N, C-alpha and C positions, 0 to 999 in steps of 0.2 A: 711479820713486818721486820724489815732490816733497817739499820741506820747507815746512812750515806752522808758523811761529813756533817753529822749532827742532825740530819733531816731524816724523818721516818719515811721509808719507801715501802709502800704496800706491795706485797707479792701475790701472785696468782695462787689461789688455794688448790689448784689442780696440778700445775707444773712447777711452781716456785719462781717463775720469771717475774720481772717487774711488771707493774700494771700502769695503765694510763687512766687517770681519774677524770670523770665528767660529773660534777656534783657529787652525789653519794655513790655513783656507780663506778666500779673499777673494771677495766677491760684488760685482759692479758695482752702484752705486746707481741707475744710469740704467735705468728699466724698459724702455726701447726696446732696450737692449743685452742686459742680463741675463746676461752672461758671468761665469764664475767661473775662478779659478786657485788652485792650491796654492802656498803660499809654499815656495820651494826648501829652506828649513831643515827642512821635514818629512822630507826624504830623509836627514837626519842622525839620525833617530830609529830605534829598533830595530823596523822595520816587519815583520820576520819573526816577532816575538813577537805572537801573536794578541791578547793583552791590551792591549799598547801600540797596535796597529793599531785595535782597537775603540775605545779611549779617544780616539784622534785623530778618528775618525769621529763619536763622540758629542760631543766638544768643538766639532766643525764643524757640529753640528746636521744630520747626514746621517741620513735616515730608514732604518729597518731594512728589509732585503730581505724581500719577500713572495713566496713560491713561486708560480711560474707567470706572474709579471709580466715583460714584456720592454720594453726601451727602445731607441730609436735616438738616437745622439748624434753631435755634430759637434765635432771638435777643431781648433783653429788650429795649424798647423805653421809654425814660423819658424826660420831659422838655416842657415848653410852653403849658401846658394843656394836653400833651400827656402822658398817662400812659398805654402802650399797648405792644404788642408783634409783631414781624415781623417774618414770616416763609418764608424761601427761599430754593432753591436747587442750588448746585454747583458741578462742576467737579474739583474744587481746594480743597486743604485742607481747612476745614471750618474756621480756624483761619486766613489763608491768605485771604479768601473771606471777612471776617469781617474787616480786615485791609483795603481791597480795598473799602468797603463801607465807612469806616471812612475817607479815603483820597479822596473820590469822584470819584473813577475809576469804571465805569460801575455800578454805585450805584443808588439804589432807593433813591428818595429825602428824604423820611421819615427815612430810615435807615442811610443815610449820616448825617442828621441833629440831629437825636435823639437817635441813638443806643448808649447805655452806657455799655452793657455787652452782651456776648453770654451765654445764659442760658444752651444750650445743642446742641448736634448734633447727628445724627444717620448715620451709614454707615460704610464702603462702601457698595454700592448696585448698581444694574444695573440702567440704565437710566429709563426704564419702571417702575421699583420698586420705584425709586425716585419721578417720576411724581405722582404716586398713593399715596405714603407716604406723600408728601408735602400737598396734598389736605386733606388727612385723618388727619394729624397732626394739620393743621389749624382748621379743624372742631372740633377735640377733645378739643383744647384750647378754642374755642368759647363756646362749651358746658360747660366748666368749668367756664364760665362767663368772659373770657378775650376779650378785643378788639384786633382783629388780622388784620394785614396788610399783603398783599402778592403782589408780582409784577405781 
Protein backbone atom coordinates (compact mmCIF):
# COMPACT_ATOMS: atom_id res chain seq x y z
CA UNK A 1 0.00 0.00 0.00
CA UNK A 2 1.35 3.43 -0.95
CA UNK A 3 0.40 6.85 0.38
CA UNK A 4 -0.77 9.40 -2.16
CA UNK A 5 -1.42 12.83 -0.62
CA UNK A 6 -2.30 11.23 2.70
CA UNK A 7 -4.63 8.63 1.11
CA UNK A 8 -3.72 4.95 1.08
CA UNK A 9 -3.52 3.56 -2.43
CA UNK A 10 -3.72 -0.23 -2.69
CA UNK A 11 -1.22 -1.68 -5.13
CA UNK A 12 -1.31 -4.86 -7.15
CA UNK A 13 0.29 -7.77 -5.32
CA UNK A 14 1.69 -9.08 -8.60
CA UNK A 15 3.10 -6.06 -10.46
CA UNK A 16 2.93 -3.20 -7.92
CA UNK A 17 0.73 -0.90 -10.05
CA UNK A 18 -2.26 0.88 -8.48
CA UNK A 19 -5.56 -1.00 -8.25
CA UNK A 20 -9.18 -0.05 -8.81
CA UNK A 21 -11.41 -1.07 -5.91
CA UNK A 22 -14.93 -2.50 -6.12
CA UNK A 23 -16.12 -3.27 -2.62
CA UNK A 24 -13.42 -5.49 -1.12
CA UNK A 25 -12.02 -6.57 -4.50
CA UNK A 26 -8.98 -4.82 -5.98
CA UNK A 27 -8.28 -5.06 -9.71
CA UNK A 28 -4.90 -4.10 -11.18
CA UNK A 29 -5.20 -1.14 -13.55
CA UNK A 30 -2.39 -2.50 -15.75
CA UNK A 31 -4.09 -4.42 -18.57
CA UNK A 32 -0.92 -6.47 -19.10
CA UNK A 33 -1.17 -7.77 -15.52
CA UNK A 34 -4.90 -7.97 -14.82
CA UNK A 35 -4.44 -9.55 -11.37
CA UNK A 36 -7.00 -9.17 -8.58
CA UNK A 37 -6.91 -9.57 -4.84
CA UNK A 38 -9.39 -9.47 -1.99
CA UNK A 39 -8.75 -6.92 0.74
CA UNK A 40 -8.00 -8.88 3.93
CA UNK A 41 -10.77 -6.96 5.76
CA UNK A 42 -13.31 -9.06 3.83
CA UNK A 43 -12.42 -11.97 6.14
CA UNK A 44 -13.81 -10.04 9.12
CA UNK A 45 -17.27 -10.13 7.52
CA UNK A 46 -19.89 -12.79 8.30
CA UNK A 47 -19.04 -14.80 5.19
CA UNK A 48 -21.04 -17.81 6.40
CA UNK A 49 -24.19 -15.71 6.05
CA UNK A 50 -25.30 -16.21 2.44
CA UNK A 51 -26.84 -12.71 2.23
CA UNK A 52 -23.61 -11.06 3.41
CA UNK A 53 -21.53 -13.23 1.06
CA UNK A 54 -23.77 -12.38 -1.94
CA UNK A 55 -23.64 -8.65 -1.11
CA UNK A 56 -19.83 -8.75 -1.03
CA UNK A 57 -19.83 -10.38 -4.48
CA UNK A 58 -22.37 -7.88 -5.86
CA UNK A 59 -20.40 -4.92 -4.43
CA UNK A 60 -17.29 -6.33 -6.12
CA UNK A 61 -19.11 -6.58 -9.48
CA UNK A 62 -18.60 -10.35 -9.59
CA UNK A 63 -20.85 -11.89 -12.21
CA UNK A 64 -23.44 -14.50 -11.31
CA UNK A 65 -22.61 -18.14 -11.81
CA UNK A 66 -24.10 -19.82 -14.89
CA UNK A 67 -24.66 -23.57 -14.68
CA UNK A 68 -22.32 -25.66 -16.80
CA UNK A 69 -19.57 -23.07 -17.17
CA UNK A 70 -16.09 -24.00 -15.95
CA UNK A 71 -12.98 -21.90 -15.44
CA UNK A 72 -9.29 -22.54 -14.86
CA UNK A 73 -7.54 -20.06 -12.56
CA UNK A 74 -4.05 -19.26 -11.26
CA UNK A 75 -3.38 -17.98 -7.73
CA UNK A 76 -0.13 -16.43 -6.53
CA UNK A 77 1.09 -18.11 -3.33
CA UNK A 78 3.45 -16.17 -1.04
CA UNK A 79 4.63 -16.49 2.54
CA UNK A 80 6.56 -18.74 4.95
CA UNK A 81 9.01 -19.89 2.30
CA UNK A 82 6.39 -20.41 -0.39
CA UNK A 83 6.73 -18.48 -3.63
CA UNK A 84 4.64 -20.48 -6.04
CA UNK A 85 1.44 -20.72 -8.06
CA UNK A 86 -1.75 -22.70 -7.54
CA UNK A 87 -3.79 -23.87 -10.54
CA UNK A 88 -7.40 -24.87 -10.05
CA UNK A 89 -10.67 -25.48 -11.84
CA UNK A 90 -14.10 -24.21 -10.77
CA UNK A 91 -17.71 -23.98 -11.80
CA UNK A 92 -18.06 -20.70 -9.85
CA UNK A 93 -16.92 -17.31 -11.02
CA UNK A 94 -13.15 -17.42 -10.38
CA UNK A 95 -13.24 -14.39 -8.04
CA UNK A 96 -15.88 -16.12 -5.92
CA UNK A 97 -13.78 -19.31 -5.86
CA UNK A 98 -10.72 -17.28 -4.80
CA UNK A 99 -12.74 -15.75 -1.93
CA UNK A 100 -13.86 -19.25 -0.92
CA UNK A 101 -10.20 -20.30 -0.74
CA UNK A 102 -9.43 -17.27 1.43
CA UNK A 103 -12.27 -18.01 3.86
CA UNK A 104 -11.39 -21.72 4.00
CA UNK A 105 -14.55 -23.02 2.32
CA UNK A 106 -13.75 -26.17 0.29
CA UNK A 107 -10.23 -24.79 0.13
CA UNK A 108 -6.88 -26.30 -0.59
CA UNK A 109 -4.63 -25.83 2.46
CA UNK A 110 -1.90 -24.05 0.51
CA UNK A 111 -4.39 -21.78 -1.29
CA UNK A 112 -6.20 -20.92 1.97
CA UNK A 113 -3.00 -20.05 3.81
CA UNK A 114 -0.84 -18.52 1.09
CA UNK A 115 -2.97 -17.19 -1.79
CA UNK A 116 -2.29 -13.50 -2.07
CA UNK A 117 -3.65 -12.69 -5.56
CA UNK A 118 -5.38 -14.22 -8.54
CA UNK A 119 -3.03 -13.79 -11.48
CA UNK A 120 -5.42 -14.92 -14.19
CA UNK A 121 -8.30 -17.12 -15.22
CA UNK A 122 -9.55 -18.66 -18.44
CA UNK A 123 -13.08 -19.55 -19.45
CA UNK A 124 -15.89 -20.18 -19.59
CA UNK A 125 -15.38 -23.64 -21.08
CA UNK A 126 -16.87 -27.10 -20.84
CA UNK A 127 -15.97 -29.48 -18.02
CA UNK A 128 -13.88 -31.64 -20.36
CA UNK A 129 -12.01 -28.61 -21.71
CA UNK A 130 -11.37 -27.36 -18.16
CA UNK A 131 -9.93 -30.68 -16.98
CA UNK A 132 -7.54 -30.72 -19.92
CA UNK A 133 -6.67 -27.02 -19.63
CA UNK A 134 -5.93 -27.23 -15.89
CA UNK A 135 -3.30 -29.91 -16.52
CA UNK A 136 -1.88 -28.10 -19.55
CA UNK A 137 -1.75 -24.74 -17.72
CA UNK A 138 0.05 -26.26 -14.73
CA UNK A 139 2.59 -27.91 -17.03
CA UNK A 140 3.14 -24.66 -18.97
CA UNK A 141 3.81 -22.78 -15.73
CA UNK A 142 6.22 -25.50 -14.54
CA UNK A 143 8.08 -25.29 -17.86
CA UNK A 144 8.50 -21.55 -17.21
CA UNK A 145 10.28 -22.47 -13.97
CA UNK A 146 7.45 -21.97 -11.50
CA UNK A 147 6.65 -24.19 -8.54
CA UNK A 148 3.02 -25.19 -9.11
CA UNK A 149 0.47 -26.72 -6.74
CA UNK A 150 -2.77 -28.38 -7.77
CA UNK A 151 -5.52 -30.09 -5.84
